[in-house]
C-alpha positions in Angstrom: 14.8 -50.2 -33.1 15.4 -46.8 -31.5 13.5 -45.4 -28.5 11.1 -43.3 -30.5 10.1 -46.0 -32.9 9.7 -48.4 -30.1 7.4 -46.0 -28.3 5.3 -45.3 -31.4 4.8 -49.0 -31.9 3.6 -49.2 -28.3 1.3 -46.2 -28.7 -0.6 -48.1 -31.4 -0.6 -51.5 -29.7 -1.4 -50.8 -26.0 -4.3 -49.2 -24.1 -3.6 -46.4 -21.7 -5.3 -44.9 -18.7 -4.4 -41.4 -19.9 -3.3 -39.8 -23.2 -1.8 -36.4 -23.0 -1.8 -34.3 -26.2 1.0 -31.7 -26.1 4.5 -32.0 -24.8 5.1 -28.5 -23.5 5.5 -27.7 -19.8 1.8 -28.5 -19.0 1.9 -31.8 -20.8 5.3 -32.8 -19.5 4.5 -32.2 -15.8 1.1 -33.9 -16.2 2.9 -37.0 -17.6 5.5 -37.0 -14.9 2.9 -36.6 -12.1 0.6 -39.3 -13.4 3.3 -41.8 -14.2 4.7 -41.4 -10.7 1.2 -42.5 -9.4 1.4 -45.8 -11.3 -1.0 -44.9 -14.2 -0.4 -46.0 -17.8 0.4 -42.7 -19.5 0.9 -41.8 -23.1 2.3 -38.4 -24.3 2.5 -37.1 -27.8 3.4 -33.8 -29.5 3.0 -32.8 -33.1 6.4 -31.1 -32.9 9.3 -31.8 -30.7 8.9 -31.7 -26.9 8.8 -28.1 -25.8 8.8 -27.2 -29.5 6.5 -24.3 -29.3 5.7 -21.8 -26.5 7.8 -23.6 -23.9 11.0 -22.9 -25.8 10.5 -19.2 -26.0 10.3 -18.0 -22.4 12.6 -15.5 -20.7 14.1 -18.4 -18.7 12.9 -16.7 -15.6 11.3 -18.7 -12.8 9.6 -15.9 -10.9 6.7 -15.2 -8.6 5.1 -12.7 -10.9 6.2 -9.2 -9.8 5.8 -8.4 -13.5 2.0 -8.9 -13.1 1.8 -6.1 -10.6 2.7 -3.5 -13.3 -0.7 -3.7 -14.9 -2.5 -3.0 -11.6 -0.9 0.3 -10.7 2.1 -1.3 -9.3 0.9 -3.2 -6.3 0.4 -0.9 -3.4 -1.4 1.9 -5.4 -4.2 -0.4 -6.3 -3.9 -2.9 -3.4 -2.6 -5.5 -5.8 -6.1 -5.9 -7.2 -7.2 -9.5 -7.8 -3.6 -10.6 -8.7 -2.7 -10.8 -5.1 -3.5 -14.5 -4.8 -1.9 -15.3 -8.1 1.4 -13.6 -7.1 1.5 -15.3 -3.7 0.8 -18.7 -5.3 3.5 -18.2 -7.9 6.0 -17.1 -5.2 5.2 -20.3 -3.3 5.8 -22.3 -6.5 9.0 -20.5 -7.3 10.3 -21.3 -3.8 9.4 -25.0 -4.2 11.3 -25.1 -7.5 14.3 -23.5 -5.8 14.3 -26.1 -3.2 13.6 -29.1 -5.5 15.9 -28.2 -8.4 18.9 -26.5 -6.6 21.2 -27.2 -9.6 18.8 -25.9 -12.2 16.7 -23.1 -10.6 18.9 -20.4 -9.1 18.2 -17.2 -7.3 19.4 -14.1 -9.3 19.6 -10.4 -8.4 17.6 -7.9 -10.5 18.8 -4.3 -10.9 15.7 -2.2 -11.7 16.5 1.3 -12.9 13.6 3.8 -12.8 13.2 6.4 -15.5 12.8 10.1 -14.4 9.4 10.3 -16.1 8.0 7.1 -14.7 4.5 7.6 -13.3 5.3 6.3 -9.7 7.8 7.5 -7.2 10.7 5.1 -6.5 9.5 4.6 -2.9 6.2 3.3 -4.2 8.0 0.7 -6.3 10.4 -0.1 -3.4 7.3 -0.8 -1.2 5.9 -3.0 -3.9 9.1 -5.1 -4.1 9.1 -5.4 -0.3 5.5 -6.6 -0.5 6.6 -9.0 -3.2 9.4 -10.3 -0.9 6.8 -10.8 1.9 4.5 -12.7 -0.5 7.6 -14.9 -1.3 7.8 -15.7 2.4 11.3 -14.1 2.6 12.9 -16.9 0.6 15.2 -14.6 -1.4 17.5 -11.7 -0.5 15.8 -8.5 0.5 15.2 -5.5 -1.8 17.3 -2.4 -1.6 16.8 1.2 -2.8 19.9 2.5 -4.7 21.1 5.9 -5.5 22.4 6.8 -9.0 25.9 6.6 -7.6 25.3 3.1 -6.2 23.8 2.0 -9.6 26.9 3.1 -11.4 29.1 1.2 -8.9 27.1 -2.0 -9.4 26.6 -1.6 -13.1 28.6 1.1 -14.9 26.7 0.4 -18.2 23.4 1.8 -16.9 22.5 5.2 -18.3 21.7 7.1 -15.1 21.3 10.4 -17.0 17.7 9.5 -17.7 17.1 7.8 -14.3 16.1 8.8 -10.8 16.9 5.8 -8.7 17.2 2.0 -8.7 16.0 -1.0 -6.8 17.7 -4.3 -6.3 15.6 -7.4 -5.6 15.7 -11.1 -6.2 13.9 -13.7 -8.2 15.0 -17.0 -9.9 16.0 -18.2 -13.3 16.8 -21.4 -15.2 20.5 -22.0 -15.4 19.9 -23.9 -18.7 17.3 -23.3 -21.3 13.6 -23.7 -20.7 13.1 -26.5 -23.2 15.7 -28.6 -21.4 13.8 -28.1 -18.2 10.6 -29.3 -19.9 12.3 -32.3 -21.5 13.6 -33.5 -18.1 10.0 -33.8 -16.9 9.4 -35.9 -20.1 12.5 -38.0 -19.2 11.2 -38.4 -15.7 7.8 -39.6 -16.9 9.4 -42.1 -19.3 11.6 -43.4 -16.4 8.4 -44.2 -14.6 6.7 -46.0 -17.5 5.2 -43.3 -19.6 5.2 -44.0 -23.4 6.2 -40.7 -25.1 6.9 -39.7 -28.7 7.6 -36.4 -30.4 6.5 -35.6 -33.9 3.2 -37.5 -33.5 0.2 -35.3 -34.3 -3.3 -35.9 -33.0 -5.9 -35.6 -35.9 -8.7 -35.5 -33.4 -10.4 -38.1 -31.2 -13.8 -39.6 -30.4 -15.2 -41.9 -27.8 -16.3 -45.5 -28.5 -19.4 -47.1 -27.1 -17.5 -47.9 -23.9 -16.4 -44.3 -23.4 -12.8 -45.0 -24.3 -11.1 -42.2 -26.3 -9.8 -43.3 -29.7 -7.3 -40.7 -30.9 -6.3 -40.6 -34.6 -2.5 -40.1 -34.7 0.0 -39.6 -37.4 3.8 -40.0 -37.3 5.0 -36.8 -38.8 8.3 -38.4 -40.0 6.9 -41.4 -41.8 3.3 -40.4 -42.5 2.0 -43.6 -40.8 -1.4 -43.3 -39.2 -2.6 -45.3 -36.2 -5.0 -45.0 -33.2 -4.2 -44.5 -29.5 -6.7 -45.8 -27.0 -7.1 -44.2 -23.6 -9.7 -43.9 -20.9 -9.0 -40.2 -20.2 -7.9 -37.6 -22.8 -5.9 -34.5 -21.6 -5.6 -31.6 -24.0 -2.3 -29.8 -23.0 -1.5 -28.4 -26.5 -0.8 -24.9 -25.3 -2.0 -22.2 -27.8 -3.6 -25.0 -29.9 -5.9 -26.1 -27.1 -9.0 -24.5 -28.6 -8.3 -26.0 -32.0 -7.9 -29.5 -30.6 -11.1 -29.2 -28.6 -12.9 -28.4 -31.8 -11.5 -31.5 -33.4 -12.8 -33.6 -30.5 -16.1 -31.9 -30.0 -15.3 -30.5 -26.6 -17.0 -27.3 -25.4 -15.4 -25.3 -22.7 -16.0 -22.2 -20.6 -12.6 -20.8 -21.3 -10.5 -20.1 -24.4 -7.2 -18.5 -25.2 -6.2 -15.0 -26.2 -2.6 -14.9 -27.6 0.2 -12.5 -26.9 3.4 -12.5 -28.9 6.7 -12.0 -27.1 10.2 -11.8 -28.6 13.7 -11.9 -27.2 17.0 -11.1 -28.9 20.2 -12.9 -28.1 23.3 -10.7 -28.4 26.9 -10.8 -27.2 27.4 -10.5 -23.5 26.9 -6.9 -22.5 27.7 -7.1 -18.8 30.2 -9.1 -16.8 28.0 -9.0 -13.7 25.7 -11.9 -13.2 22.4 -10.1 -12.7 19.3 -9.2 -14.6 19.2 -5.6 -15.7 15.5 -4.4 -15.6 13.9 -1.2 -16.9 10.6 0.2 -17.8 10.4 0.3 -21.5 8.9 3.1 -23.6 5.4 1.5 -23.1 6.1 1.4 -19.3 6.2 -2.4 -19.1 9.1 -4.2 -17.5 12.0 -5.0 -19.9 15.0 -7.1 -19.2 18.6 -7.9 -20.2 19.1 -11.4 -18.8 22.4 -13.4 -18.6 22.5 -16.6 -20.6 25.9 -18.3 -20.4 28.2 -16.0 -22.4 25.4 -14.1 -24.1 22.6 -11.7 -23.1 18.9 -12.2 -23.7 17.0 -9.0 -24.2 13.2 -8.5 -24.2 10.3 -8.9 -24.2 7.4 -7.5 -26.2 3.7 -8.1 -25.6 1.6 -7.9 -28.7 -1.9 -9.3 -29.2 -2.0 -11.7 -32.1 -4.7 -13.9 -33.6 -2.6 -16.9 -34.8 -0.1 -19.0 -32.8 2.3 -19.1 -35.7 4.3 -15.8 -35.4 7.6 -14.4 -36.4 9.9 -11.6 -35.3 9.3 -8.4 -37.3 11.5 -5.4 -38.0 9.3 -3.4 -35.6 9.9 -5.9 -32.9 13.7 -5.7 -33.4 13.6 -1.9 -33.4 11.6 -1.8 -30.2 14.0 -4.1 -28.3 17.2 -2.5 -29.7 16.1 1.1 -29.2 15.0 0.5 -25.6 18.2 -1.3 -24.5 20.4 1.3 -26.3 18.5 4.2 -24.6 19.0 2.7 -21.1 22.5 1.4 -21.3 25.7 3.3 -22.3 26.9 0.8 -24.9 29.8 1.7 -27.1 29.0 1.1 -29.9 25.2 0.7 -29.5 23.6 -2.6 -30.4 22.5 -3.1 -34.0 20.8 -5.9 -35.9 24.3 -7.1 -36.9 24.8 -8.0 -33.2 21.8 -10.4 -33.1 23.0 -14.0 -32.7 19.6 -15.6 -32.3 15.9 -14.7 -31.8 13.2 -16.2 -29.7 9.6 -15.6 -30.7 6.5 -17.3 -29.2 3.0 -16.7 -28.1 1.7 -16.7 -24.5 -1.7 -18.4 -24.4 -3.8 -16.4 -21.9 -6.8 -18.1 -20.3 -10.0 -16.1 -20.4 -13.7 -16.7 -20.1 -15.7 -16.9 -23.3 -17.3 -13.5 -22.6 -13.9 -11.8 -22.3 -12.4 -10.3 -25.5 -10.0 -7.7 -24.1 -7.6 -6.3 -26.6 -5.2 -5.2 -23.9 -3.2 -8.4 -23.1 -1.2 -6.5 -20.5 -4.3 -6.4 -18.3 -5.0 -10.2 -18.6 -4.0 -12.6 -15.9 -1.3 -15.2 -16.5 -3.0 -17.8 -14.3 -3.7 -21.3 -15.6 -7.2 -22.8 -15.7 -8.0 -26.5 -15.8 -11.4 -27.5 -17.1 -12.7 -31.0 -16.7 -15.6 -32.6 -18.5 -16.6 -35.5 -16.2 -19.1 -37.0 -18.7 -16.6 -37.3 -21.4 -13.5 -38.0 -19.3 -11.7 -35.0 -20.9 -9.5 -32.3 -19.4 -8.3 -29.1 -20.9 -5.4 -27.0 -19.6 -5.5 -23.3 -20.4 -2.6 -20.8 -19.8 0.2 -21.8 -17.5 3.8 -20.8 -16.7 7.0 -22.6 -16.1 6.9 -21.3 -12.5 3.5 -22.9 -11.8 4.3 -26.3 -13.3 4.2 -28.3 -10.1 0.7 -27.0 -9.2 -0.5 -28.0 -12.7 0.8 -31.6 -12.2 -0.8 -31.9 -8.8 -4.1 -30.5 -10.1 -4.1 -32.9 -13.1 -3.7 -35.9 -10.7 -6.7 -34.7 -8.7 -8.8 -34.4 -11.9 -7.9 -37.9 -13.1 -8.7 -39.3 -9.7 -12.1 -37.6 -9.8 -12.7 -39.1 -13.2 -12.5 -42.6 -11.6 -9.0 -43.8 -12.3 -7.1 -45.4 -9.4 -4.3 -43.2 -8.4 -1.6 -44.5 -6.0 0.7 -42.5 -3.8 4.2 -41.7 -5.3 7.3 -42.8 -3.5 8.7 -39.5 -2.4 8.3 -36.4 -4.5 7.3 -37.0 -8.2 9.5 -34.0 -9.2 12.9 -32.6 -8.3 16.6 -33.7 -8.6 17.8 -37.1 -7.4 18.3 -37.3 -3.7 21.5 -36.2 -1.8 22.9 -39.7 -1.6 22.8 -40.1 -5.4 24.2 -36.6 -5.9 27.1 -37.2 -3.4 27.9 -40.6 -5.1 28.0 -38.9 -8.5 30.3 -36.1 -7.5 32.6 -38.4 -5.5 33.0 -40.5 -8.7 33.5 -37.5 -10.9 36.2 -36.2 -8.5 37.9 -39.6 -8.5 38.0 -39.5 -12.3 39.6 -36.1 -12.2 36.8 -35.0 -14.5 37.1 -31.2 -13.9 40.8 -31.3 -14.2 40.6 -33.2 -17.5 38.1 -30.8 -19.0 39.1 -27.4 -20.3 36.3 -25.0 -19.2 35.5 -23.1 -22.3 32.3 -21.4 -21.0 33.3 -20.9 -17.4 31.2 -23.9 -16.2 32.5 -26.8 -14.2 31.9 -30.0 -16.2 30.8 -32.2 -13.4 28.2 -29.7 -12.3 27.0 -29.1 -15.9 26.4 -32.8 -16.5 24.6 -33.3 -13.2 22.4 -30.3 -13.8 21.4 -31.4 -17.3 21.1 -35.2 -16.9 20.8 -35.9 -13.2 21.6 -39.5 -12.2 21.9 -40.3 -16.0 25.1 -38.3 -16.0 26.7 -41.5 -14.6 26.4 -42.9 -18.1 28.7 -40.2 -19.3 31.2 -41.0 -16.5 31.2 -44.6 -17.7 32.2 -43.4 -21.1 34.9 -41.1 -19.8 36.3 -43.8 -17.6 36.9 -45.9 -20.7 38.1 -43.0 -22.9 39.1 -39.7 -21.1 39.2 -37.9 -24.5 35.3 -37.9 -24.5 35.3 -35.0 -22.0 36.8 -32.8 -24.6 34.7 -29.9 -26.1 32.7 -30.9 -29.2 31.5 -27.4 -30.3 33.6 -24.5 -29.3 32.2 -22.0 -26.7 29.1 -24.1 -25.9 30.2 -26.4 -23.1 29.0 -29.5 -25.1 31.3 -32.5 -24.6 31.8 -35.6 -26.8 30.6 -37.8 -24.0 27.1 -36.4 -24.3 26.3 -37.2 -27.9 26.0 -41.0 -27.6 23.7 -40.6 -24.7 21.5 -38.0 -26.5 21.3 -40.2 -29.6 20.1 -43.2 -27.6 17.8 -41.6 -25.0 16.4 -38.2 -26.0 14.5 -38.8 -29.3 16.3 -36.3 -31.4 14.6 -36.3 -34.8 15.9 -33.0 -36.3 19.2 -31.1 -35.8 17.1 -28.3 -34.4 15.9 -30.6 -31.6 19.4 -30.9 -30.4 20.7 -27.3 -31.0 17.6 -25.5 -29.7 15.9 -27.6 -27.1 18.1 -30.5 -25.7 20.9 -27.8 -25.5 21.0 -24.1 -26.1 23.7 -24.1 -28.7 21.6 -22.3 -31.3 21.1 -19.4 -28.8 24.8 -19.0 -28.2 26.4 -19.5 -31.6 25.2 -17.8 -34.8 24.2 -20.0 -37.6 27.0 -18.9 -40.0 29.5 -19.9 -37.3 27.7 -23.2 -36.5 27.8 -24.1 -40.2 31.6 -24.0 -40.2 31.8 -26.2 -37.0 33.5 -29.5 -37.7 32.3 -30.6 -34.2 28.6 -30.0 -35.3 29.0 -32.2 -38.3 30.5 -34.9 -36.1 27.5 -34.6 -33.8 25.2 -35.1 -36.7 26.9 -38.3 -37.6 26.5 -39.5 -34.0 22.9 -38.4 -33.7 21.6 -39.5 -37.1 24.0 -42.1 -38.4 23.8 -42.4 -42.2 21.3 -39.5 -42.3 23.8 -37.2 -40.6 24.7 -35.1 -43.7 21.0 -35.0 -44.7 20.0 -33.6 -41.4 22.9 -31.1 -41.4 22.0 -29.9 -44.9 18.3 -29.8 -44.1 18.9 -27.6 -41.1 21.0 -25.1 -42.9 18.9 -25.0 -46.0 16.0 -24.1 -43.9 18.1 -21.5 -42.1 19.1 -20.0 -45.5 15.6 -19.9 -46.7 14.5 -18.1 -43.5 17.3 -15.6 -43.8 16.3 -14.8 -47.3 12.8 -14.2 -46.4 
């Protein structure tokens, strides 16, 4: 029996201290933090892990300089009440930089300022210096750049419509956001958490002893069963309000939703930096490196429903803004779009707030606890702030009366230096990087460690037996044959999209027509799904064809 089916059986047969509904970043870090404290934890998601909002971020791990734009850019309004939020996010960013050095990296931003922008460049420079101070000087310092210096750094920038530039630093995820989230799920399972994707909660109620009985359904088989837990945590992102209605929970907060989209296009700059601008609506707008592609966005549009899609208006906004600010020859068109990302940001607000201007709403998270019902709701949240969410959830569960032990070391972060050194010594001894052709400019030993941590040793075992397993599987993606067997056994891949979009970022780097012709992808399907390989392959591309026609 595979891992997922084993876990589903356990979900229905065992009793847990905590059940977490939702496997996005909030649910994943909650599971990892609680499992590290010795609690019996269950985690379910109606989709794949990180299968909704958490797979559609900008891949930036930042302290929130973007939040200053809605408050008259920092110094002009004294940072308003976002001062504490930005300082806290900077602290969280710094902790992630220290704890995930292979995954979370500092990156330089080149912010070019339009001539007609409402603030003088010196005001913005002062704000970036204040941002640097709030970040405790962790990153490189900001610089004011002349138009000539901008052109020297990045010849593509259209300085004709600009007045000056500012260079500053923040951080980004070297791999995709969904992979970052899944590694927290993997960490939780390594510490005893029972997790399963494609298991939907149909609502829950408490029995006479106060134990939560959650009605669950396996979305792949249709089988229904119950999960028993003393504490119920609602971490279902933009669906938090809906699930609270199902369970009869009343809260002081709710969500407003903002849609954001990104377009993936061929690499537009050889420099490894984020190009930042103020878009036509005067909000920050980015061109972000992603392997051998560029991710452009984002938009910020109030919506009522979490289920959203990219519109022609969204595409035109992104393409027109990037073409106006870069000297691209030829300009980008819809034909250049390789992939699209479209998700909603759940913004936590009080029940009395109903602002239609989502740009003015805080991105802070809010955790509400109902002590009488042993229920916790998580509103809002960001990838950057994930460690704080995990720690706060532990505190809530302890206050609800569960016995929480102290973790051995940090409950998060990469394996320790000793394990890292042993892995790289072994990889070097195998001649791993000499054996592997580097088709994406990445060093294979570093890539495997970054994505799998100590579990990358499993892949070294396979390569030691058969060196051919370090060969590329899908061209121009970095994926190696040694990874597929591990993924099939340990990462609960149910659909081909789980692998292409979330366990890896293949779908963001290679267009679907090109993927469809990849012999390596069909081989991966056979490894991942066995006899169902062709079915999953056809299912994925039939869905893609239907989407394209719509």
